N, C-alpha and C positions, 0 to 999 in steps of 0.2 A: 252299224250302230256300235258305239262304244259304251260298254256297261261296266260300272264300278260295283263290285260285289264285296261284301264283308259281313262278318258276324260281329255283333255288338257284344263281344266277349274277349277277354284276354287269356282265357283258359287254354292251356296246351292241348287239352283233350275235349275241346268244346264240341258238343253235338250240333250246335248252331253253325259252327264252321263247317262241319261235315255236310249239313243240310244245304247251306248256301253254295258250297263247292259243287255238290251234286246238281242243284238247281241251275247253276251257271252253265254246267256242261250240257244242259238241255236246250239252251238258247241257240237258235239257228241264226246264221248270218249276223253274228255278233262277235265283236272283239271284246273279250272279257278280261278285266284286271281284277284279281282277287287280292284284297288287302288283308293284312293281319294287323288289327289295331294295337297289338303289343308293340309294333314298330312306331307307334305314336304315343308312347307313354309320357305323360306330363306330370309336373308337380300339381298338387291339389289347387284348384282355382281359389284365389282370394283376391278381392278388389285391391287391397293394399299391395299385394305382390304384382298385380297388373300395373298399378300406378308406378311402382318402382322399376319394374323390368320390362313392361310391355307384354304383348301377346307372343308366346314362344313360337319359334320358327316351325316346329312340328305341327302346330295348329294351322299355320298358314299353308303348309304342304298338304295337310288333309283337306282343307278348304279348296285348294287348287285342284286336287284330285277330283273332288266333286264337280268343280267347274269344267274340267276337261271331259267329263262323261256326258253321254247323251241320256243315260238312264241309270237308275240305281236299283240294286238288289241287296236288301239288308235283312239278315236273320237276327232277331232279337232274343237274347238270352234273358231269363227272368231270375232275379235274385230277390227273394222275399216280396214277390208281387210287383217288382219295379225293375228299372234298368240296372245293369251292372254298374258298379262304381267306376270302372275303367271307361265305359262308354259315356256315362253321364259327364264325367270330368272332361273327356275329349270334346264332347258336345258343348259344354259350358265355355271352354276356352275358344272353340271355333266360333261360337255365337258372338264373341267380342270383336270379331273381324267385321261383320256386316249385320250385326243385330239379328233381326228376324230372317235374314236371307241365307241362313246356313245351307239349305238344300237347293237353293237357286232354281226353284221351279222345275226340278228334274222329275220326269215320270218315274215312279217308284213302285216296286212290289215289295211288300213287307212280309217276312216269314217269321215263324217262331216255332220252337220245338222244346219239349221238356220230357223227362222220363215219366212224369205223372199224367193223369187223365186230363188235366187242364190245358195242356199244349201251350203253356205260357201265354194264354189269351189275355191275362191281366195287363201285361206289358204291351202286348199288341194293341189292345184297346187304348192304352195311354198314348201310344205313338200315333194312332189314327186320329185321336181326339186333338192332339197338339200339332199335327202335321200342317194345317193351314196357317198356323201362327209362325211357322219357320220355313215357309215356302217349299213344302214337300207336296208333290202332286201324286197322292196315293192312287194307283190304278187298281190294285187288288191286294188281298191279304191271303195268307195260307198258314194254318196252324197244324202242326204234327204232334198229336198227343202220344204218350207211351212210345217214345222214340225207340226203345230197345226192342219193341215188338213190331214196329212199323217201318223200321229202316234196316235193310239187310247190310250189315257191316262188311261182310265178305265181298259182296258185289258193289258196295257203296251206292245203294239206291233205295228210294222210297218204294214200298210194296203196297199191293192191294189197291183199293179205291182211292187211297190218298195220292197215288201217282197221277191219276186222272185229274184230281182237284188241283194239284200242283201245276200240271201242264196248262190247265185252263187259266190259272192266275198268271203264268208266265206269258201267255199269248197276249196279254194286255199291254206289254211293253212294245 
């Protein structure tokens, strides 16, 4: 199974990147590609820009990466209760390729993490709610609250009962 994994953040110190990298390491019998969406940085989407210049090549490459995968593992960062600007912009451009077919019916596990008690559940809820509209087949979700207490940075792993919850979510792929 080919799995495409990425954090929906362009932060160099993203806790969601740490989480998705760890989660990907737990997948057995999988060939995993971990993307950094910073490598897909695009100008802000504007309809007039699209009309003048078309959809940028990087959006097509991101779409093709999704298409080449058998499954997706995405960890959503939350900024002010919603998606990060970098991820939302990449999604907006990519949606111009095939409209609602962005995620191409790929089985997906959605993750989220935050330093606070909420575990980025607001953005996770938004993603689950909109998933059917963009052909994302959400198999499971996992939220890690209080990242600094529940992720062992030295050993790069989730600790406590959260590890079992994460493994259960990953087994759905």
